[in-house]
N, C-alpha and C positions, 0 to 999 in steps of 0.2 A: 484599842488605843488606851494606854494607861493615862490616868488623870493625875496631875500634880495638885494635891490638896495642900492648902496652907496649914500651918501648924494650928492656927486658931480654929479652922474648920474641922481638922482632925480631932482636936480637943472637944469641940462642940458635939461631934458625932459620937464620941466615947462617953458622953455624960449619961447619967442614969435616965434622964428624961430629955428627949430631943423633940423639937418641933420643926420638922422639915418644911420647906416651901419651895415652890417653883416660881420663877419670875420670867416674864416674856416682854421683849422689846419688839415692836413692829414699827419701823421708822418710815412712816409715810411722809411724803414731801410736805413739809410745813406743819404737820400735825401728828407727831409720834404717838403711839398707843403703848402705854405701860400697864400691864396687868400682872397680878400675882395670885397665887392659889389660896389666899386667906380672906379674912373679913377686914373691912375698913381699908384705910390707906397706910402705906408703909414707905419710908424713904430709904432708898438704896443708892449709894454714890450720887447723892444730890437729886435723884429723879424720884418723883412721887408715883408709886405704883398703886393702881386702884384694885381693891380686893374683888375677886370674882368667885371665891369660895368653890362651890361645886359646879360653877358655870364654865370653868376652864378645863379642858381635857387635852392632855398631851399624849399622842399615841407613841408606841415604842419607838425609840430612836435607835436605828440600827447603825452599828459600826462595823468596819471591816479591817482586816489586817493589811490588805493591799490598798492601793491608792484609788479605789473605786469611789464614785460619788454616791452618797446616800442622802436621803432627805428626811424631813420631819413633817408631821401633820398636827395642827392645832385645831381644836374646835371650841369656839366661844358661843355659849348659849345664853340667851336673854340679854343680848348686847343692846346698848342704847341706839336710838335711831341715828345719832351722830356717826357711829361706827359703820352702820349700814350705808350712810350717805358717803362716807370716805371710800368704802369699798366700791360704790357705784360711780363715783365721780373723780377719783384720784388715780393717777397713773402709778400703780403700785408694783408692777413687775420690775424686778431687779433691785428693789429697795431692800435694805438689810433687815434681817430678823434674827434675834438671839434668844436662846433659852438658857436660864441659869438655875442652879440648885444651891440652896443654903439652908441655914437653920435660924430660927428666930432667937436662939440663944445669943447669936452674934451676927447681925445682919451685914456687918462689914466684911464678913468672910463668906465667900461663895465661890462656886466654880462654874465655868461656862460649859454647858452640856452640848450646845449646838450653836453654830454661827453660819448663817448662809443668806440666801436671797429669797424674797417672796416670789413664788412662781404663779400660783393661782389662788383665787378666793371665790368660793362658792357660797351663795347666799340662799338660805331657806327661810322664807318669811311666812309665818302663820299668823292668825288673827291676834294672838296674845303674846307671842314671843318670836324673836328673830335669832337665827343661828348662822354663824359665819365659820366656814371651814377653810383654813389657810394652809396651803402646801408650801413648805420651804424647801429649797434645793441647796445642796452643799456648795461651798465656794469652789470645790474641785470641778464643778460643771463648767466653769469658765475656761478650764484648760482644754475642754473638748471643742470650744468654739474657735474657728479659724480667725486669725488676727486681721486678715484683710490687707496685710502688707504684701506688696509685690516688689521683689528685688530687681527692678529694672532701672535703667538710666533715667527715664522720664519721671518715675516715682521719686527717686533720690533727689533729682533736681527740683521737684515740687516741694520737697521738705527742706532742702539745703541748696539754694540757688548757686549756680556756678560750680557745683561739685562734679568732677569728672570721673569719680571712682568706679562707675559701672559703665562707662561709655564703650568699652571694648569687650564686655562680657558676651554680648550677642554674637560676636564674630568668633569666639573661641572654639565652638564645636567643629568648625570647618578649617581651623588653623592647623597648618603642618609645622610641627616643632621638631627641630633637629637638635639632639643633645650632643655635646662635646664638639670636637673638631674633626674634620675629615682629613685623614692623612693620605698622602699620595705616594 
């Protein structure tokens, strides 16, 4: 999949010295987590990202030329106890997660590398450090999930009271239909 880079990002990437960064949004219910791959805090689109320097690892993000769903895996090492608490107590599955790439030359220009949903979070707690491994699944995974809609008269009426649009569908397989007129 080709990426559309903004002119500003292309210019920043063609500079003699570039300072690339990755930024990650994990949108937990009520307490989103914003981290980036540098030191200190940085503001991108009005959101303050906390620096994680060498503590954020993004595994290879696979892309395919077909419409197959690929995922991404993030590893956060040395995470604060608040993040571990979120992982343990918050309903995180299905929440959105995004990965961005940009340069410090112009933090307003970046590109989205991955956008999907949080699938699993594995926690490894050691005496001195905690590690959280987050698996994100592609938005395309939602296409593989059945919608749960049943095209029956009772379902249609539960959604739109008084609608008779599917009342006769169940009788159609046994219906004898004669086309045209019978000539004698």
